N, C-alpha and C positions, 0 to 999 in steps of 0.2 A: 430132165427137161421141165417137169412140173415145178421144180425148185427155181429154175431160171425164170419161168413165167411169173412165179410169185414175187421174185426179187424185182423184176421189171415193173410189175404192178405197184409194188411198194415204193420204188424209186419215182415212178410217175406220179403216185399220190403225194409224195413229199414235194416233188417239183410243183405240182398243182397247188399244194398248200402254200408253198413259198411264193409262187407267182401271184397267188390270190391275196396276199397281204399287201397293204399299202401303208405308207407312213403319212400321217397328217401332223403338221407342226405349225407353230405360230407363236405369237406373243400376246399377252393379255395386259391391257392398260386401263387406267381409270378414265371414265368418260369426260370429266371436266379437266383434270390436271394433266392427263395424257402421260402419267408416270406408270412404270411397270408395277404390277400387283403380284407379289410372290404368294405361294401357298394356296392358289385357287385350285379347287377340285375340278378336273376335266375328265369326262367319261362319255362313251357312246351311249346314247339313249337306249335303255333296255339292257345295258351291260355294265352296271355299276361296279362289278368286281374287277373290271379292267381299268379302274380309275388311276390317273396320274395327277401330280400336282405341279404347278408352275414353280420354276426355280427362282432364285433371288432376283433375276432380271426379268421375270415374268414369262420366260420361255417355257414351252411344253412340246412334247413329241409323243404321239400315241399311235398304236398300230390298229388297223381295221381289217377285218376279213371281207368287208364289202367295199365296192368301189365308191359308194356314196352312202350318206347317212346324216345323222344329226348329233352334234356334240352339245353336251350340257355343261355349262360353266356356273359354279356356285362358290360363294365365299361369304363369310360373316361380314355384314356391313354393306354388302352390295346386292343388287337385285339379281336373282338367278336368270341366266340367259341361255337360249338355245340357238345354235348356229348350224346351218346346213353346210356340208362339204361334198365335193365330188372329185375323185381322183387324188393323186398326190399333189398337195398344194400347201402353201404357207399362208396362214390366216393372221389377221390383226383384229383382235376382238376387244371392244371397249365395254366395260361394265359400269352401269350407272350406280352411284352410291345411294343407299337408303338415306333418307333424311333422318339423322340420328335422333334429333329431339322429338320427332313425331312417331317414328316407327320402332324405336327402341322398345324392347320387351321388358316390362317391369313386373317383378313378383309381388303380388298383392295379398298373399295368404289364401291357401286353397285354390290357387289359380294364378293367372298372369294376364296382363293387359298391355296394349300398346300405350306408349306415353301419351299420345294424343287423346286417349280415352280415360285417363286417370283423373279423378276428381279430388283425391286426397293429397296430403303433403307427404310425398315420398321422394327420397333422395337415393340415387343409385351410384355406386362406384364399381366400375369394371376392372378386371385384373390388370389391364394395361395402365391404369391410373393409380394402382396401389403404391404405397410407400415401399421403397426398395431397401435392400441391405439385410442386416441380421434382424429377422422378424420372427417372433415366437408364436404369435396368435393373431386372430382376426382383428382385434381392437387396434393393434399397432398399424395394420394395413390402412385404416381409414382415419387415423389421427389427422385433424386439420382438413379433411376432405369434404365434410358435410356441414353445412350451415346449421347452427343450433345444437350441434353434438359436440360435447366437450369430453375428450378422452384423456384421462390422467392416470398414469401408472403410480402404484403405491411407492415404488422405489426404483432404483437402477438395477435391481437384481434380474438376472435372465428369466424371462417369463413371469415377471411380477404380476400380481393381481392389479386390476384396473377399476376405476370408476368410469363408466360411460354414462354421462348425464345428458339426457335428451330433453331439451326445453326446460331446464331448471329442475331443482330438487323438489319433488312433490310428495314426499313421505318422510316420516321420521324413523319409524321402526323397520320398514322394509328396504331402506337404503335406496340406491339409485340404479341397481342392476336391471337392465331391460330383459325382455323375453328373447331368447335365442332360438331360432328355428333353422334347422339344418336339413336341406332337401326334404322339407315337409314334416320333419320330426321336431316337435317342441321339446327342447331340453328343459330339465328342471334345475333350479338353482340350489338344490339341497347339497349337503356335504358329500364330496367324493373322497375325502381323506387326503387330498393333495393340497399342500399349503400355498402353492403358487397358483397361477391363473388356471381355472378349470377348462378354459378354451384352448389350452396348450396342446390338447390331444389332436386337434385338427391341423394338418400340415397346411400352412398358408399357401404353398404352391399348388395345392389341390383346389383352391377356391377360384371360381370363375367370376362371381359377382357378389356384392353385398348391398342389399336394399334396406334402407332405414325407414320404417313406418313411423312418422312423427305425430300426425294429428289423430284424433279419435276416429275419424271416418276411415282412415287406413288401418288402424290397429284394433278397432272394436270387434272385428271378427274373431279376435283372440280373447275377448272378454275380460275375465277376472285376473289375467296375468299381464295386461297390457298398459297398466297405469304409468309405467316408466318407459313406454315405447317398445317397439319390436325391431329386432335386427334379424333379417332373413339372409341366411348364407346359402348360396347355391354352388355346389362343386362342379367340376368340369365334366362334360359329357362328350361322347363321341358324336360324329356327324356322318351322314351317309355319303358314300363315294369319296371319302377322304381318309387315307391312312397315313399316320405320322408317328414318328418316334422322336421324343425330345429328351436330351440329356443336359442337365444343368449342374454346374459345380461352382462353389464359391468358398473363399477363405477370407475371414475377417480378423482384424486385430483391434482390440479394444483397450483403451487406457483411461485413467481417471481424467474426466473432462475439465474439472476445476478443483483447485485446492483452496481450502480455507486458510486465510492468512494468519496462522498462529506464529508465535515467536520462534526464530531460529535460536540455536544454542547461545550465541553471543548476545542476541537481543534478550533472551531469557535471563541470562546472568545479570544484565543491567536492570531489567524490569523487576526482578526479585529484590535487588538491592534498593531500588527506588521506593519500594513499599515496605522497607525494613523487614523483609520476610526471612524465612529460614532456608537459605540456599543449600540444597543437597547437590553438589557438583560432582558428576561422575566423570568429568574430564573429556567427554566425547562430544561429537557434533552429529546428532542423529536426526534425520527427517523421518518421523514415524509414519507419515502419510505415504512416503515412498516405500518404507520397509513392509508395510502391511497391505500394500496393493501390488498388483502385477499387470502385465500385458496379457489380457485374455485372448486366446486364439479360438475362433469359431469356424467350424467346417460344415458345409451342407452339400449333399449329393442327392439328386432327385432324377429318377428315370420314369418317363410316362409314355404310354402307347394309347392310341385312339384310332378309331375308324368305324366303318359300318357299310351296310347295304341298304336297299330299300326297306328290308324287313327287320333289320337289327342293327344296333350300334353298340359300341363298347368303349370304355375308357378305363385304363388301369394305371396305377403308379405305385412305386415304392420309394421311400425316402429315408435319409438318415440326417439328423441335425444334431450337432454337438456344439453347445455354447458354453464358453467359460466366462465367468464374471470377473470383475476387476478385484474382488476380494477372494482370497484363497478359500478353497473348499466350497466354491460356489459354481455349480455346473448344472446344466440342463441338457439331457440327452433324450432324443425322441427317435424311435424307429416306427415308421408308419407304412401302411399299405392300404390301398383303396381300389375298389372295383365297382364301376357303374355300368349296368347293362340295360338295354331296352329291346323288346321283342314284339313284333306284330304278327297277327294270325287272323284267320277267318275273314279274309278280304279286308284286312286292316281294321276290323271292328273291335277285335280283342287286342289289348295292349298290356304289356307287363313292364314295369320299371323296377329295377333292383339296385339298391345302394348299400355298400358295405365299406366301413372304415374300421381298421384295427390298429391300435397304437400301444406301444410299450414305452413308458415314460420313466426315466430315472432322474431324480432331482436331489442334488446335494446342496445344503444351505448352511451358511456359517451363522454364528451368533452375532448377527450384523450390528445390533445396537451396542454390544460390548466392544466389538472391533472398532466401530466408528468412534466411540468414546475414547478408546485407547489412542487412536490415530491423532486425536485432537488434544488430549490432555497429558500424554506421557511426557516425562521430563526429557527434553532434547539433549541434555548433557549425559544421559545414561547410554552406555554402550550396548549395542544389540547382542554382540557375541564377545566372549572371553575365551581365548585359546581355541577358537573354532567352534565353541559350543554356546548355546543360548545363555546369556547372562542371567544368573539366578540371584543376583544381589542388586536389585533395582531400588530406586528411591521409594520411600513410603511402603516398603515391603510388598510392592505390587508384583504379581506374577507376570513373568515375561509373556507378552501376547503371542509370541511365536510358539511357546509351550502350550498356551491355551488353545491355539488353533490346532495343534497336533493331537490334543487329547479330547477335543470336542467334535462331534459329528451329528448331522441331522440328515438322514437319507430316507427318501420315499421312493418306493417302486410301485408303479401303477400300470395295470393292464386294463384297457377299455375297448369295448366293441360297440359300435353304433351301426345298426342295420335296419333297413326297412324295405318291404316289398309292396308294390302298389299295382295290382291288376285292375284293369278297367274294361268296360264293355259298352259299346254304343248300340243301344237297342233299336233306335230309329235315328234318322239324321238329326244330329244336334243334341240328342238325349243320351247322356253317358253316366253310368254308375261306376264309382271307384271305391275300392276297399284299400285302406292303408294299414298295414300291420308293421309295427316297429318295436325294437328293443334297444335300450341303452344300458349296457352292463359294465360296471366298473368295480375293480377290486384293488385296494391299496394297502400296503404295509409300510408303516413309518417307524424308524428306530432313531430315537434321540438318546445319545449316550455320551458319557464322560468317562474317559479312562482314569483309573486310579493313579495318583501322582503325589509324591511327597518330596520336599526339600527342607533346608534348614529353616525357611521362613513360611512355607506354604504347604498345606496338606489338602488334597482333594480326594474324597471317597469316590470310587467308581459308581456310576448310576446308569440306569437304563429305563426309558419310557417307550414301551412298544404299543402301537395303535394299529388295529386292523379294521378297515372300513370296507363294506360292500354296499353298492348302490345299484338297485335294479329298477329301471323305468320302462314300463310296457305301455304301448299305445295301440288302440283299436279305433279306426275311423271309417265311417261310411258317408259318402257324399253322392249327391245326384245333381247333375248340372244339365241345364237345357238352354241351348242357344237357338234362337229363331228370329226371323225377320218378317215383318208385315209391311210391305212397301218401304216407306222411308223410316219405319220404326224398327229398332233393333233391341232385342231383349237377351239378357243372360240371367238365368235364375239358378241360384245355388241353395240346396238344403242339405244339412249334414248333422251327424251325431258323432260324438267323440267320447271315449272313455280312456282315462289314463290312471295308472296305478304306480306309485313310487314307494319302494321299500328301502329303508336305510338301516343297516345294522353296524354297530361299532362295539369293539371290545378293546380294553386297554389294561395295562398293569404297569406299576412302577416298582423298581427294585433298586437297592443301593447297598454299598458296602462290599465291593468286589475285591478279591485278592489281586495284587500287582504281580501277575505271573506271565504277562505278555499276551494273554488271551483276551479278546474283546468281550465286554460284558454280555452282549447279545448271544455269544456262543458258549456261555457258561452260567446260565441263569440260576442253576441249582446252587451255586456257591455264594449267592447274595446273603449277607448276614443281617441286614437291616429289615425292618418290617415291610411287608409287601402290601401295596394298595391296589385294588382291582375295581374295575367298573365296566358296565356294559349298558347298551341302550338299543332299543328297536323302535322304529317309527314306520307307520304305514299310512299313506295318504291316498285318497281317491278323488278324482275329478270327473264328473259326468256332465256332458255339455250337449246342447242342441243349438243350432245356429242356422241362419239363412241370410241370403244377400240377393238383392235385385239390382242389376245394372241396366239402365234404359238410355237409349240414345235416339234422338230424332234428327235424321238427315246429317248425322255426325256433327251437328252444331250444338244441340242442347243435351246435356248429360245429367243423369240422376243416378245416385247410388244410395241404397238404403240397406242397413244391416241391423240384425238383432241376434244377440247371443244370450242364452241362459246357462249359467254355470252353477253346478251344485258341488260343494266341496265338503269333505269329511272333516275339515278343520273347524267348521262352524257347527253350532248347535242345530237340532232338528227344526226349531222354529225360525231359523234364519239361514237355512242351508243353501238356498238358491239366491243368486243375484242376477239381475237383468241389465243388459248393456246395449242400448240402442245407438244408432248413428244415422245421419243423413247428410248427403253432400250433393252440391249442384255444380255443374260446369258449363261454360259457354265458350265454344271455339269461335271467337269473334272473326277471325280471318276467313272463315268459311261463309261469312255473310257477303251478299252481292257487292256491298260498298267497299269491301276490302279484298275480295277474291282476286282481283287483278293487280293488286299492289306489288310493285317490284322491290319495294323497300322492306315492307313488313311481311315476313314469311309465316310467322306464327304469333298469335295473341290469344291466350286463354285465361279466362277469369274463373276462379274456383272459390267456393264457400262451403264450409262444413260445420256440423255440430255433432257431438257425440259424448258418450260416457264409457269409461273403462274402469277396471277394478284392480284391487291388489289383495292377494291372499298370501303374501309373503310374511306369514306370522308363524310362530312355533306351533307344532301340533299339540293337541290335547288341552289347549288352554281354556276350552269351554267346560272342561271336566275338573272335578275336585281331585286333589292329590294329597296323600298322607305320608307321614313317616313316623318312626318310633323315637321316643326321647325319654330319658329319666333324669332330666335336669330341671331346675327351677320349679315352676308350678305344673310341670307336665307329669309329675309322679307323686305318689303318696305312700308313706311307709306302712303298708298293710301288715308287714311282719314286725311286731314290736321289738324283736330281738335285733333288728337291723341297726348297725352302728354307722354306716356310711352309704353313699349312693349305690355302691355295688350290690347292696341288699335290697334296693328299692325296685319295684317292678317298672317295666316300660309302659308308657302311655302313648296313644295314637294322637297325633296333632296334624293340623292342616299345614301343608306347604303351598297349596294353591287352592283358592276358592273356585267353585263352579260358577260360570257365567254363560249360560246358554243363549243370552240375549245379544252377544257380540255380533256386530254386523260388518259387512264389507267396507273397506275404504273405497271411496268412489271418486274418480277424477272426471270432471266435466270440462270439455275443451271446445272452444270455437276457433275457427281459422278462416281467414280470407287470403287468397293468394293470386298472383298473376305470373303466368309463364309467357315468355316472349323470345322471339329470334328475329334478327334483321340482317339486311345486306347479304342475301343468299346464305343465310344461316351462319354467317361468320361471327356475329355477335349474338349471344343468347344469355338468358338469365332467368331468375325467379325472385320474386319478392313475396314474403309472407308476414302476416300479422297474426299472432295467436294470443289467446287468453285461456289459461288453464286454472281451474279451482279444484283443490282436493279437499274432501270432507269426510266425516266419520273417522277421524284420525284415531288409529288404534295404538294404545300405549299401555305399558305396565307402570302404574303410578302408586304413590302412597295414598291411603284412604284419608279422607278429611276427618272421619270419626277416629279419635285416638284409641278407642277400644275395638280392636279388630283381631281376629285369630291369625292373620298374616300381615306382614309389614307392607306388602304391595299386592295389587290385584290388576287384572287386565280389564280394560273397558274402552269404549268409544268416547272420545272427549266431545261433549255436546257443543255445537255451534263453532268449534274450532275449525279454521280454514287455512290452507296453505295456497297462496296465489302466485302464479307465474304468468307474466305477460311480456311480450317482446316482439321484436322485428328481426327477420332474417333476410339477408340479401346475398345472392350468388350471381357472379358474372363470369363469362368466358368469351374470349375473342381469339379467332384463328385467322392467320394470314392466308394468302394464296398458296396452296400446297403444290401448285404446278412449278413453282420456282425452285431453283437449286437451294436457295435459302428460304426457310419458312419459320414461323414462330407461333406460339400459343401462350397467351397470358390470361390470368383470371384469378379469382379468389372469392372469399365469402366472409361475411361478418354477421354476427348476431348480438343483439342487445336484449338482455333478460332482466326483468325486475322481479325479485323474489320477496315475498312478505308473508308473515304469519299474523293472522287476525283472530280475535276472540279467544285467545289462550287464557285459561283461568290461572295459570301459573306465572309467578314473577319471572322465573327462568327454569328451563329444562336444560341441564348441563349436557353439552355434546363433546366438550373437551376439557380435561382437567390436568393439573400439574402432576408430575411424577417425580418422587425423590426430592432430595435437597431440602427436606423439612417442609415442603409445600404439597405433599401428596393429597390429591383430592380437591385442591383449590380450583375453583372454576376459572377457565380461560375463555371459553366461548360457549354459546348455547342458543336456545330458542326463546326469544322474548317477544312479547306482543307488539305488533306494529313494526317489527324489524325482520331482516332476512335471516334465514337459517344460517347457523355458524357465526352469528354476530359476536364479536369480541366484547366481553363485559368485564371491565377491570378498572383499577385505580389509574388516575391520570398522573404519570410521573412528571414532575416539574424541576427536578434537580436534586443536589445533595446539600443538606443544611450545614450550618456551622458545627454541628455535632458529628458530622461525617456520616450521617444516616440519610436514608431516602426521604424525600419530601414529595407529598402528593397533594393534588388540588382538593380543596374543601368545597366540593361542588354544591352542597346543600346549605353551606354557610352556617353550620351549627357549631363551629369551632373544634370539631373532632374529625378524625379520619377513621371512618367505619365503613362497613359494607355498603351503606346507603350512598356513599360518595362514588361508587363505581359508575362508569359511563359506558355507553355503546361507542366503541372506537373503530368501527368498520366491520366488514364481513369477510369471511374466508371465500365466499362465492364471488367470482368475477362479475363485473357489470357488463362486460362484453368480451367475446372471444373472436378471433379472426385468423385467417390464413390466406396466403396468396402464393401463386406459382408462376414460374417463367420457364418455358420450354423452347429450345432453339434446335433447328435441324439444318445442316448443310450437307447435301448429298447423302453420304452414308454415315455421317457423324452427327450425333445428337447430344445435347446438354440440357439438363433440367434442374431446377431449384424449387424446393418447397419450404416455405416459411410458415410458422404458426406462432400465435401469441395470445395474451390475455391482458386485461387491465381492470383497474378499479377494485382489486382485492388486496387483502392484507395477509401476512404470514406471521405467526407467533414463533419466534426463535427460541424454542425451549432449550436447545443446546447451549445458547448463550446464557440463558437464565441459570441453567444448572452448573455450567463449567467455566464460563468466561467472566469470573468475578475476582475481586481483589483477594478474598479469603483463599481461594484455590491457588492463586499465584504466590501468596505469602507462604503457602505450604509446599512449594516446589512442584505444583502441577501446572502444566502449560496452559496458556490462554491466548487471546488476541489482545489488541490494544484497548479493547473495551474495559479491561480491568484497570487500566491506568488513565482512563478518560478524565476522571475527576481527581485532582491532586489531593484534595482534603478528604476523600472517602475513607471511611474506616474499614479495616480488614474484617471486622465483625458485622458489617452491614448485611442485612438479610436479603435473600433472593425472593422478593415479593412479586407476585404476579401483577404486572402493570404495563403501561404503554412503553416503558423503557425498552422492552424486548419485542415490540410490535413493529414490523417493517413492511414496506411497499412490496407487493407481490407481482407487480406488472412485469412483463417480459416480452421480448421478441427473440425467436429461435430460428436459426437455419437448421431445420429438422433433417433435411435430406438433400443431397446434391449428387447427381449421377451423370457421368460422362460415358457414352457408349459408342461403339463402332460396329456396323454390320459389314462383315467381311464376306465377299463373294467367294464361295468354295472354288470357283473356277480359277481364281487367282493363285490358289495354292495346290492346284491339281486334284481337287476333290469334288469337282462338279458332278460327277456321276454318282457319288456316294452320299452327298449331303445337299440339303436345300438351303441352309443358312448357317452362318457362324456369327455369333455376337460376343464381343468382348466388352466388358464394362468395369468401371471403378466407381464405387459409391462411398460417400462420406455421410455419416449420421451424427447429428448433434454437433455440428462443426463450430458453432459459436452461439452464445446467449447474451443478449443485452438486457441487463437487469440491475436494480439497485439492491437486491437482496444479498446479504453477506454470507449466507450459508452455501451449501454445495449446489443447490439447484432450487429455482423458484416454483417448480411444479411439485407441490407438496400434497400428498394424499397418503396418510399413514396407515389406512386400513384398520384403524382401531375404533372402539366405540365405548360409550359410557352408558350403562344401563340399557344396552341394546340400541342406543341411539347413535347413529354414525357420526364420527368426528371428521372435521375438515380443517385444513389450513394450519396445522401445528407440526412443527419439525421436531420429531422425537428421535434424533440421531438416525435419520433415514439413510438407507443404503445409497451411496453416491452414484450418480449417473456417469456413464462412460462416453467417450468419443471413439467412434469406430470407423475404420477404413476397410472396405470390402472389395475384393477382386473377384469378378465373376466371368464364367464362360458358359454359353448356352449354344448347343448344337441341335439343329433340326434335321432329321433324316427323312 
């Protein structure tokens, strides 16, 4: 009987529970456009664990244990709203959009601000605006997206290194690389052992936003590392009351975007005959550009999960990215995992943020310069295969490139972990202490090897170069922030201390002379017969910093930001160890004034002005200290033993390899900026205009001494009075149509004009780019000249071919001779202006977007043409273009002299990205209960380029240097770019 009562009570309880539940449902729409808003988090107030999200059509359904209550609706970009309910009912809830240009949160370094409160020049790109397609790193995401920021890859190789130039080149020795800050952790630009882009370790799909700090007011908080600007990367975080799973998959197909117009086999036969050359006719018809390239297949899979409660949030992801380049043996594989957590405690006064990224990178690289050279110069009458095997009897006894590809490999394996934990505690209202502890650890092993090979005409000894690199970057930071208001006065005061230590260790050895036994050299190092060379290095740098910032606002109208940072670096001598970097900025929200407050046309108008200084410590370690080596050659030794008959019997002496110079000082960049932010017509038209003037001084270089009697050939010093000046104008505009219509559109773009000039240089020219090979090795192509832009081309002016069949050059000084003094400045590798524009269209669930970018006013030196496309090469049965036959009377022995003959216009316009997407409602395919959204897309990258440049691509950045001074604008057989089509699927659960 007791069992029956118990069962009845249980049944009654279940019935009571069942009858106590009610269903509340409805639809969420935007306040202005009245269109459904998918992905909105909906939960009963006080019960965030029971949150649901609206589906593709904005619908939601939630169960409540109470007959009445309050629902909370929240979504990024909309104001959070609370709505009361009573009983089972269907609600229609409208959410008001946040005014994006004013309330958008911007990361400013050691904190964040609303866009309306920002006084510096900061450009932000959110994930929805990133470039789409096959993307390996953060730089590719923002190419063309930010005014004044020029992103140029060194080549078309997957994950290639990049130049990110923010407001012009402001240094010679330290290059153009900005400071990268990932989730509050400042990365170091020191060597990680990876030959491709060091940012490849971050999965682009994990990035939520990228903020570029352009002027000194915005970047001075980072002091000595901010002279080239700061790029702040924020990864995706979870949000309370909203749980979501996203799965994205894509497959891309890449092919050679453009061919160089070399001779076909028939054209080649006629061309060799026309120059009375020695035709070596193999009887075939081969297109070596086709034979040595491929269709690269790239695959990407990414799974992410996020969610949270009032007390904690989480975001986690795993990803696999496999990219194939258009050259064989060119691959980039990345396996990544990320975990971001936040936790609150002690009545929300104690907060902990934890970020962890782990990456395994596998990078295979071809000998690109050799491959590209073969593609363009191999005899097109030679057969690729004979009897199904690679032809070993090619013209000029050249080794078949297919064999070269098989025996050469360059493989790097890199494991990297970036982690930081940041606990904070609010002692009293507005006063918060934060400790940030982080580590960036990287270990790489690179094997460059050539397998032994021999044939009747070619012999290659096996070789191996093994390089092991470890990089350990540790960060400790303490900050104290106080926010408080006094009536109409608002203050935010920040004070902080930072200590960062970077340790880099590298070991390498070279071996050669391996047996041809089918075993790779790296797996039988003990069998090497040739002499072994070994090397190792260890570098340790420390940076101790103290910084402060004051943000003041009166009535949200008048804004002041003042910053000071003191950096002490172990790279400098004790008497100049610390550098001081101040900045100040003013802002005026004009639309908050009474005379504009009621304006229906002008929604936002803010005037900004700033001044500040930043520094550069991107110089080699230990250069303030003397360095020695041993030598027993020349005057370095003396025959103390009278019986010595040769140098082997002489003792070694100690000599300088570097002189001590403890007086070296920081490079300092001083920048002034004035800007205007505006939005009109209900925020449909918005934009910014900025003028900047940046002057870099105390330029650090390794130069030859003026005194000919010196113990070393070069020494490090600051060049007195030398300045690098950059000034220009940046404009960005955006217009959005009425989103409530079935058809809507968004158009915009940016353009920036930059004038770069070097002043007070004591040197006639500092070479930044020189010729390589072809009898011209070391000849200056471009460099730094007083009164001219960096990368100015300095060469003889080609005026034609003389009656003797040889080059003729202009006698610019009129002395009747053609000498070095006749060289002229013939343009610069740096563009006068860069620009980009976009067009986005949407019709119901279908969207189409185009992104264009371009540059103008720059030149490119076609080193490929100078080296290979000449009459002498054609006469010897090497392929060329019609450049070799341009002058009928040119002699086959004419020299390849550096001159304007090979200088070309580098201007271009590129359709960088085009995406067609469709948002498919899961209900239409019977998956409404399982999925929130399905998106299908197809993306084209690098679809076309309009340019006059005759090489593979006009975006040239070789990544080389001369005397540690970076080169620009010279095409040294660069890895060609690809055209890619990507098919994507994204599913939200």
